Steps between C-alpha positions, in 0.01 A plus 500: 500500500745457210218579252432832674868592482497433126182711443606804701774624259250480212246708696767760576592513133139560399463776759825663385390480136165662578674775695731570207204510259314747723808720529542490123138596441532792739827618341342483156205708629254239375243556780469872426463443128245224558302725731506783247375259232218383724409861577491588132247221442298570813139613468567732793770698319307830503648848545299694757542871567330641809383847596343589834255788535388648832122552507360693795247307705566163337484238776620200298738466208341487156701321230469570128683319221532682169561275197541638147647436157474123466460541120347157453512404133276196458288439194275241341282475189255760633765766440691330221555825309748621763653160579835577336527835676434343838745215434772757431410703807496184714867445427582862583362455852646157561706480818689208661355256245150587619236692307347821630183314602704260714679787671163661571385172655815494718428854618137416570597189700723718714238771549227254597723345766558842657124539562485876429202721571484619139667436164516774236571394143665799340446439130659315207435158646438403138710610206199514269132433559508136392238271652760245613704764686196650671372158604841410645500821707143433613592145608791625713304787655207271583732315740536809718345492844495878539347801320673640195492806274573469129653793310517504121838563335575612147568143379195342658266600221757534226421263213728485199486843338214611725666710772301761690263505204122530522471132408747405776291681761166380365589136435819376666463695825176310560680166505614590853146535638552201729806661657419869497139593570570873540517655155533871559878473527534584868395322817484614861528223756398630841644370825459619856817708527607543137382490138649342190478679165559259208542639147503335158739607227313715247770550236761619751244716679231447763131506419270802514322367810818541707444862615157405638661211688764734642230733633332209675830401657560855621156515655567173681835628624665160557850402379505375141697217341524562123537197271538541124676357197709791366731685743553875527809709447604560864416849622712517816874474550744364247422189296654307213171336398483679163859400422433143610188463285671661201791257532260205487224625270663774295413866527244717328554849358760700696577199719152498649388171653272291282361295788434745787231761564589859583757766419755394237288193424147431371342842540224462759142576406275688744403191699858378527620848602248506784619160617866609491411808705312279748787254557762779506333706772717540809323366809231371263289185514701290254752283683636284221470454123566147368536435126634247253550545125873580494614146598744582781495591867555866584423722797467877504265768635204708385516713818690480832214281625415302186723224368468357148596139428534336161485122521715220363289308245329171572659343190825535697327373816483842662239613751450806724383463857345805670442478871271760658548528872 
């Protein structure tokens, strides 16, 4: 009995000490800072923006993830002539002590776990058409358990000084054959209650096959989801997208945007003009335009019924979720 009496004050002292330590930790805000540190290192630390689109007659939700602008900069001896360029670019896209390829892997882990109905890759997954970068993208995409559409961006078949050159199209574009089987620059994916129009970047324009695709979509008459790499200058309401892109990328002549398509930007060719008219039509078929390229999230409108989204880049762990319902 005497032993228990001697032990009890020591136990009380230990309990009091622990209580004081816990209070001190709380007052110093250690738990919050520890949690923030854990979050910053978490593989689930992905920024997701969501847009919901009402599709007439759709009985079940259809989920699309749009991923763009990973700018993976890997290289090996097969592309040794651009190794220094890619090493420099790798550092430019480094975030949170992780390379752009690691951030792409984090995004892909997140997307796979969401089990979407479709993934659209919106261009510039690679920074140049190096074999190592393309193989890394292929390895990550092969893990998907759902269909995907691959859109080519301006960097995907850039190679050193070859940029939208004949050699770039003839040689480096072909390195993506395993990812992108459709080579005419535009794809129509048909679903029961809607269609998806996916468009490659053709030097800040769309390809010459686009008007024919638009006619097919009009004949079908179903709502259209437009996915592309380069966004448009918004054609409805007020928007600061030109100012925002100029602040980040610098302006062209007379403060035109260097990175958009449309008025006060890259002057649209005939095919691009027809597409802009199509997505700007009031009460038209186009319900949403989703694009990458500019490296930040932005939302505006092409018509009262057509929203345009630009997507946060994958090298910053950004992803766009589109839910059709």
